[in-house]
Each structure stands twice: as C-alpha cells, then as structure tokens.
N, C-alpha and C positions, 0 to 999 in steps of 0.2 A: 450440626443444629442447622435449623432452616435459614434461608437467606431471601430477602428481598432486595430488588435493585431500584434505586431512584436516580434517574438522570436530570442534570440541571444545565441551564444556559445562563444562569445568574439573572435572568429576568424577573422583573417585579412580579409576575404571575407565578414564577416558580417557587417563591417563599412559601405560599400556601401548600404547595404540593409537598415540599420538604417536610412541613410540619405534619401534614397528613400521613405521609410515609412512615415518619418516625413514630407517631402515635399508633399506626397500625402495625409496625414492627413490634412493640411493646405488646399489643393484643395477641400477635401471633407467637410471641416468644422468638422471634426471628432477628438474626443480624441485619442491619441496614448497611448496604453499600451506596455510597454516594459518589456518582461518577460524573465527569465532564470530558468531552471528546474535543479534542483540538487538532487543527491542521498541522502538518509539518512545516517547518520554517520555508518561506519562499524561495524560489529558485534563485532570485537575485540575492538573497542573503547567503545562499549555498556557495555562490560564486564570488563571494567577497574575497579580496585579497588578503584582509587582516584574518588570520587564524583565529578560531574559537574553540579551543580543545576541549572545554567543557560546556559547550553550548547546549547540547542535548540534555546533559544532566541538570543544568541550571534551568533549562525550560520546564522540565518535568517538576522541578523543585518549585519554581514559581507557581505552576498550576496547582500542585498538591497544597501548597501554603494558602493558596486563595480558596480552595475548597474546604480546608479546615476552618479557616476563618468565617466562611460562609455559614457553616454549620454552627460554629461557637456562637456567632453574632445572632442567629435565629432561633437556636435552640437551648443555648446556655451550657455550661458544664464542659468537662473535657471529653473527647471522644471515645476514650476507653470506658469511661464510666456510662456513657451514652450507649455503649455497644455498637459503636459506628466506625465503619472504615471508609475512607476515600482514596479514589483512584483517579488520577488524571490519564487520559487514553489518547494516544496519537493515532488518527486515522482520518484518512480523506472524506470518508463517510461517517457521519454521526450515527446513523442507524445501525451500520456494520459494526462500529465500535461498541455500542451499547449491546447489540445482541450477542457479540462474541464474549463479552464479558458476563452477560447473563447465562451463557452456556457453561461457562468455566465455573461459575459458582452454583450451576443448577438451581437459578432463581425459582421461587415459587411464584413470582409474578414481577412485572416491571411497572413501575410508577413514573408518570410524568406530568407535567403541568400543561394545561391547556391555554395557550397564549392567545387572547382575544382581542378585545376593543372592536369586537364583532367584525364587520366584513365578511359576513357571514360565517362567524367564527373562524376568521382566518381561513378563508376558503375550505370548510369543513374541517377543523381541528389542527391545521398547521402540518407542515410537511414532515417535521421528526415524528410526531406522534402518529401520523397517517402511515410513515414508513414503517415505524416499529409494528403496528397492527398487521401490516400486510407481510413483513418478514419473521417477526420473532415467533419462536415454538412456545411462548409462554403467553398467558393472558397478559394484557396491557391495561392497566388502570390509568385513566385520564382525570386529572382534577381540575375543576374550574377555578378561575383565579380568584374568586371570592368566596371559596369553600372554606368552611371550618369543620374541624374533625369532632365528631362525638360519636360515642359508643355504637358500633354497628350492630344494629338489632334485625334489620330487614333487608334483605337482597332480593330485589325484584328481577327475575329473568324472563325475558320475552322469548317464548319458545314457538317453533312451526313445526314441531313433532318430527324432527329430522333424527337420524341416527347420530349426526355429529353434535345434535344437542346433548344427547345422553352422555357422550364422552366429556363434553365441556362441563357438564353439570358434576361429574365425578370430580373433577378439578375444582370446580367452585366449591363443592363440599369440602374440600381439604382446606379452604380458606375460612369458609363459614364456620366449620366445627369449633376451632379453638375461640372464635369470637362468640360462640354461642348465638350465632345469628340464625334468624329463620330465612329459609329460601322459598320465595313466594313465585312459583311458576305460572305465568299467565300466558294463555293462548287466545288470540283475538280473531274470531272469525267474521267475514262478512255477513251480513244480514241473511242473504239468500241460501248460507249454508247452515248446516245443523250437525252438533255433535251431541249424540244421543247419550244418556246416562250411562249405558252399559259401555259404550265406547270410551267415555271419560274414565270410568273405573278401570277399565283395561290399561289405558294410558297410565293411570296413576300406578297400578300394580307393576308394569314394566319399569316405570321409574324406580319405584321403591327396590325392585330386585337389583337394578343396575346402579343406583346410586346409594351407597351405604351411609345413609344420613337420615336421622328419624324426624328431623325438623324440617320437613318439605311439605308444601301444600300445592294443589294444583287448582287453577281457577280456568274457566273457559268463559269468555265474554263474547259479544256480538255488537259489532259496529261496522259500518263502512267508512268512518274516519279512524282508522286504527291509530294513527299517530296521536291524536287528541284523547283517544280512549286510553292508550298506554300512558300518557301524561297524566290523565285524571286518575287512573289505578295507581300510579306510583306515589302521586301525592296524597291520595286517600289512605295508602298503606304506609305512610311516610317513610318511604324508600330511602336508605342511606347510600345505596348503590343499585345502579340498573346493570344487568349484564345481558349482552346481545352477541349473536353469532355473526361472523364476517363470512359471507358466502363467497364461493369461487365465482370469477366472472364468467357466467354463461348468459346465453339469449333466452331462457326459458322464463316465460312472464312472471311466474311466481317468484323466482330468484331476483328478478329485476325490481319486482315490487318491494321485496324484503329488503334488499340493498337501498331503495330509496327510504324506506323507513328508518334504517339505520343512519342514513345521512341526516334526516330530519332530526333525530334523537341527538347526533353530535352537535348539529347546529343549536339545538335547543340549550345545551350547556349549563343546565342548572344543578344537575345532580351527577356525581361522580359515575363514569361509565367505564365498566370492565368489559372488554372485547376479546372474543376467542376467535381464532382464524380458523375455518373449516378445513383447509388444506393441511392443517396440523393435526386434525382432530385425532390421528393415531397415537399421537403422543401424550394424548389425556388418558389413554387405557390404564386402569390401575390393576 
C-alpha cells in the first residue's frame, strides 16, 4: 500500500496540516504515518545518580501516546479504523528523523504545516519545512495554517521548461491520477521573450511523451511581474495546490530569479505548495 508521511510539532498550525494529510491519504488510498521527532534526554539527565532502567521505553511510550491522542482529538475514531500509524522518533535533527522515516516507508510525499503568524512567513516557511525541502528525496507539501481540505481538482505547476521539471511532473502525476486532478502547467515569460505556437506544441508533445497522464494542460503567459501573474493564474483556475521546483544553488541569473520567485510563493502562503528538489530529480524517473 502507498504511504504518505505527516510530521507534527503539535503547534496550532499543525492541526490544519493533520486534517489535510488525512483527507489526502483517503483520496490517494494511502496509509498515513504521523510522526514526531524528539531529542534524546539531556546530558544532565543521563548523568543523574538515580537509575532509570525504563527511561527510554517510558519516553517513547509518552511520545507515542501523545501522538495517538493528538490524532484522535482532531480526527476522531481509532487509529486502526482511520488507517493511521503513529511513531515517535528520537533524533537530534527533526529533518533527519523525518527524512529517515520517509525513506523507510518509501513515502509518496511528506506533509507538514506552515507555521506562520507571518514575520515573512517565519523567514520563508520555517526551519523544519525548509530543511525538508532541501534534504528530502520526496516532494514536500506545506499546508498553510488556515487551509481547509476540499477535493483536489486542480494542481498548478509553475515550469521553466527544465529537464528536472519533466521528472518532477512524473512524480506529480502519480499523486494527481488517483485524485483525478488536472495538472495545469504554466510557463510565464517576460514580455520581451516569445514562445511561438510551434515551440509550445513541441513542449506539450514532449510533456505528453514523458508524463504518462492524460489530464495535463500547458499554458504560456507573458508578464514582467511573474509572481503576480502566477498568483493571478492560480486564483483564476482555483488551484488547490501549487507545484514548483527547488533549484540547485547556482549563480546563474535565471536560477537566482527562479529561486526568488519560489521564495515569494512561500511567503505568499495562501495555497498549499508542493516542492520538488532539483538535486533529487533522478529519483523521480519512472
């Protein structure tokens, strides 16, 4: 059975992400893993004179009980009926613990909440979510704290016509297909550039050949304010999710511009954002 992984820190913003992840697991017919990463006991505790022979076992039980209670409180029902497994993970790094578990279960994607109350969306989406996008060999779906799940009908994917985009789209198609969602690929050019009809047709043919999913459309738009145009396009098409590719850190002007666009979309924080890391694109080959 397919699996998706949801990581929580029990914050208020994580509740919306839990509910979203659960509803998405139903649509994908996937098992939901709910995890929380905690650090090991402090060195001072470890040096305590009074022995605690069951300390580690008790610590894991405490965290697993808390996870189970968290799910029951916000989802209702028992975990077996809900097809949910919970697991407390001990690791000094939240990101490493989450990624390690995702690799063990071969997760379809990782879901996490977008902790905000702004401050530029907590310095562009928070350290854990940012670290997951940088390290995880799986797409990372970040959920705004005020998001409410509704059936996913449209996924907008912002493309720059890179090879990595095609491989990320293959992975995105495996998510969109069971949801019967349309993927609307949008490429936004500056006004001084032109993508002729023939070139656009060739691009679409290449996408159709590479991405084995019929419900895919391609639009090419022109604007010098690409961030505003992408927002407008997403709102006009009632996008339920926006997908983008995380680039390698290079000094190329185009890459710097694209990363700046991605940063703006993260700070926008109105629509769930699914991110694919370009350095892991080889893992997306099907």
